[in-house]
N, C-alpha and C positions, 0 to 999 in steps of 0.2 A: 879666458871666461868669454861667454857670449854677451854681446850687447843687451842692455835691460830692454823690456818689451815697452813700446810707445805708450804714452797716456795721454795724448792729445796732438794737435796738428803740428806744434814745433818738434816734438821729440820723435813724432813720425817723419817728418822732413829731414831731420838731423840724421836719424837712423838711415834714411836712403842715400843722403850725401855721403855719410862716412862709409858705405858699403859699396860706393860706386867704383868704377874701374879707374877713376882718375884722382888720386889724393890731391887735396887742394882745391877741387871744384865745388865750393859751397855756392849753393844757387842763391841769386838775390832774393828770391821768395822765401828763402829759409831766414835770412837776415830780417825780413820784413815781419815775418811770424814772431822773431824774438822781440822786436819792438812792440808788438801787439800784446805778447805774454807778459812782457814787462811792465804793462800797466795794471796787471791784476791788482785788486785792492787787497789781496792776501797772499802776498809772495811766500811765506813761511808755511802755508798750507796748500799751495798750489802744485798739484801732482806733475803737471806738464812741465812746469819751470824746475821745479827740484829734480826730476828725473833727467832733464836737459843739462842741468849743472852738474850733475852727478856723472853724467856721460863725459862731458868736458873735462872734468878733474880726473877722472879714472885713466885718462890717457897720459897723465903725469905719474902714474903708479905702474900697474901692470898691464894696462891697455886691455884691448878685445882681440879675440881670436879672428874676427873677421875685418878688422880695421887696420889699414897700414900704419905703421909706426910714424911715418912722416906727418901725419895729421896732427902730432902733438903740438908742433909750433907752426901750424899753418896760420898766416896773418889774418885771414878771413874768419876762421874758426875762433882766433882770441877775440877778435872784434865782437862776434856773437856773445861770447862768453862774458865781455866786459859790460854789455848791454843788459844781460840778466844779473850780472853782479852789481850794477849800480841799485837796481830794485831791491835787490838781496841785502845789500850793505845798509840801505835807508831803512828797511824793515828791521834788521838786527840791532841798529842803534836804537830805533824807537822802542824795541821791545825791550832792551838792556837799561834804557835810560831810568826808570822807576827805582832800579836797583842801585845804580850808580848814586842817584839824588839822595837814597836814604842812608848812605854810607857815612859814619861819623869821621870827625877829624881825627887824624892820628898817623902813625906809621902804616905803610902798605900792606905789612902782616896782619896788623890789627884790624885794618880796614877790611881784608878778605876774611878774616875770621868773624867780623861781625856779618858780612853779607851771608855766610854760611848759617850762622845763627839765627838770621831774619828769615829764612827758609822755612814757612811753615805749610806748605802745600800738602796735598794728598800724597802718601807715601806708597809707591808702587813696591818698594822692598818689603814692607810691612804686610801688604797683602800676600807677596810671595811667601814670606815665612809662615803666616798664619792659615791662609785660606786657599791658595792656588792648588788646583788638582794638577795631574800629569799632562792634561791637554793645554791648560793654561802655561804651565811650564815649558811646554813645547813651543808653543807660540812666542813665549817671551824669549826663549833662546834663538830662535828664528829671527826675530827682529833685533836682538842685540848682536846677531852675528854680523850684520852690516858694518858694525864699528870693530867688534872684538877680533874678527879675522884680519883685520888691518891694523890691529892696535898699535899704537905708538907712532906709526908712520906719518901721519899729518903733522904731529908736534916735532917730528925730528927736523922739519924744514928749518926751524928755528936755530938749530946748533951753529950753522956758518954765519948767522946774522947777529949772534951776540958774542961777547968775549969775557974774559977774566973769571972772577968767581960765579957769575949768573950762568955763564957757559959751562963750568966745571959741574955745578949743580944738576943743570939740565942732562947732562950726560950721565951723571950718576943715577938719575931717575930712569932715563931711557936704557941704561945699560942692564938694569933690573928687568924692565918691559922686555928686553929681548933676551932674557933668560941667562944674562951673564955669560954669554958665549956659547951656552949649551941649547941646541935646536929644540930639544924635547922638553927644555924649561921655558922657552918663550911663551909669553902669556898668550898670544894667538894659539900657539900649539896645545896649551892647556885647556883654552876654550873649546877647541876642537875636540878634544878629549872628552870633555864635559857633553857636547852635543853628541856624540857618538853614543853616549851611555842612553839618550833618548831616540837613538836609530836616525838622526838628522843628518843631512849631508853638510860635511865641515868644509866644503870646497869655497875657496875665497870667492865672495861675489855670488854665490849660489841661491841667495834668498832676497836679493835686491827688489825683485819683482813683488815680494810679499810686504815690503815696507811702504807704509802710508807716508805722504809727504812730510808730516811733523817728524818722523823717524829719519827720512833722508835729510832733512834740514840740519839734524844734530851732526851728521857726518861732513855735510857740505860746508857748515860753518867752520869747521876744523881746516878743511882743505883751503877755504877762502882765506882765512887768517894765516895759515902756514906758508901759503904759495907768495904773499904780498909783503915783501921787506918793510914796507912803511907800516905795516900792522905787526911788527913783531913783538911788540910789548903785548898785544893783544892775544897772540897765540902763546905767549909765556903765561900769562894771566889765566887763559883758558885751562892749561894744563895744571895750573897750581889748585884750580877749583875742582878739577877732576881727582887730583890726588886727596885733597882736602875733605872731599865727600864721599870717599871711597870706603874707609874703613867699617863704619858702623852699618851701612847698606850690605857690604859684603859679608858681614857676621850673620846678618839677617838672611840673606839668599844661602848660605851654607846651612842655616838652621833649616830653612824650608825644604831644602833638598833632603836633609837626613830626615825630617818630618814623613818624607815619601819613603824613605828606607834605602835612599841612595848612599853608595860607599865612596871610597876615596876618589875614584876616577871621576866622580861627579863633583865632589866638593873641594878638590885640589885648587882648582882656579880660583875660587873665593877665599880659601883658607890661605893662599898666598898672598892675595891682596890684604887681607886682615893684617898680616905679619909686616908686608913690605910698606903698604901705605901709612901705616903708623909712623914709620921712620920718614916716609916720603913727604908728610905734611909739613914738618918743619923746614926741611929741605926746600920744598918747593915755595913756601910762603917767606921765609927769611933768607936764605942763601941765594935762592933764585931770583924771586920778585925784589926783594928787598935791595939785593945787590944790583940788580938791573936799574932800579930806579935811583938808586946812589949814583949809578955810573951815568945815567941817561935821564936826569929829572923831567925831561919832557915826556918820556914814555909813561908816566905815572897814570895818566887818566886812561891810557890805553890799556894798560894792566887790568884796571877795574873794568874797563869795557868787556875785555875777553872773559873774566870771570864771571860778570853778569849775563853775558851771552850763553856761557855754559849751563849756568843755573836755569835760565829762562827756557832755553829750547829743551832741556832734560824735563823740566817741570812740564812743559807742554806735550812732549812725547809720552810721558808716563799718563798724563791726564786722558789722552787720547785712547791708550790702552785701557785704562780703568773704565772710561766710559763705554767702551764697546762691550767690555765684559759684564758691566753692571746691566747694560740691556740685554744680555744674554746673546750677544754676537761675537763672532771670532774678531781679534784684534788684527788678524791679517787681512790683506786686500783681498777682494772677493774671488779673484781667478788663482790665487796661490792658496793651495791646499797642503796641509801638514798631517802626515801619518804618525800615529803614536803606537 
């Protein structure tokens, strides 16, 4: 896949460095720009910061066509990423704090359930079920593809970092995400099938340029939590909330597609999640999170942190989309067009 289009001075400089003839030659001026961008008052909505982070993280997944693979572990690039991550982590913790403080006392599975029940923000899935037209559906799928075409990979980083019953539960969930060994049943493949019914490009990373900062932040948070062993509790909590908040919205998404007359090729992705995630909810909250906290009590707060991050960032991304549509505008970034 190609590098994402730069969105500011830092991502522009990073793009130039990564495509240079000398892997590892990160200019001091690029590091200085990272220091400047890290002072932004709104890290979770800063396009330059988020696309730069995304670029750094993608090197740990499939990389970029024009970037030498040796950049993945370049010390200078990791130092740049760390500068951005400090600002990102501070913003994530501040955004998640109200959710964590509102959690009642109790076992971690009940605390997670209470967190889900407390979410009363605007529902993007309800809009998609009842009001979204084909243009809005195409935009929605374009934005969701940034995550769903990579689905499961960020959370999979946690597998070698935990053990026992929690590990077995995580593997059980991820095995379903990866289609139980069948490539055509992988959830990313099912989402690609859905995209093709709207004549959208389902290539991995094809629509990163269309995604505003709030959408990129949801994916960057998963990579950030997954890539840091000290945050293994948080990435597990994040996955649990994804599973616990999937069934009802997936049912609404499938309903919205049927309202538009779409067939099984379109609805299969969401129908699969209605069935699978109803089971995953208990596996994630009790077997995975409950067992992890029982084995490592010090990770309790991090589990709640990851769950709160998942709820807060999803809420922000959904609110951004609904805001743009409510104002009669496209939810995609201006330079990215979608043909329906």
